[in-house]
N, C-alpha and C positions, 0 to 999 in steps of 0.2 A: 597151534598149527600142525597139521599132519602132512608129511611129505612122502612122495612116492619115490624119491631119489635114494638109492642105496648108497651107503658110504663107499667111497672109492679112492684109490691112490693113483696119482698121476705118474707118468713115466719118470724114470730116473733123472731126466733133465731138470725137473724142478722138485719132484718128490712130494708134492702137496697131497694132503689128505683132505677131502671134502666130506663133510657130514652135517646133518641137521641136528641141533641140540634142542632140548626143551628150553623155551624162552627164559625160564627162571634159573637156568644153569649158565647162561651165556656170560653174564657179568663176572661170575666167579671164575670160570676157566680163563677168561681174558685177563682178569686181575692176577691170576696165578702164572700167567705167561705161557699157558698151554695152547692158546688159540688166538686168532685174530678174525675180525669180520671180513667176510668176502667183499670185494669191491662193489658188487651189486647191492649188498646190504648197506654198506656205507653210503652209497648213492641214493638210498631210499627207494630202490626199485622193488625190493622184496623185504619181508620182515626179518 
């Protein structure tokens, strides 16, 4: 999947970083504790 959303950091209040990763990298970075699924992904709304 190709996304047109540029990675971005949210304000200091939460400091989240949102970015799209290649699907084959997702499991690895989650297993390493470097990432978590966005709630819309966990809800099955987007891949």
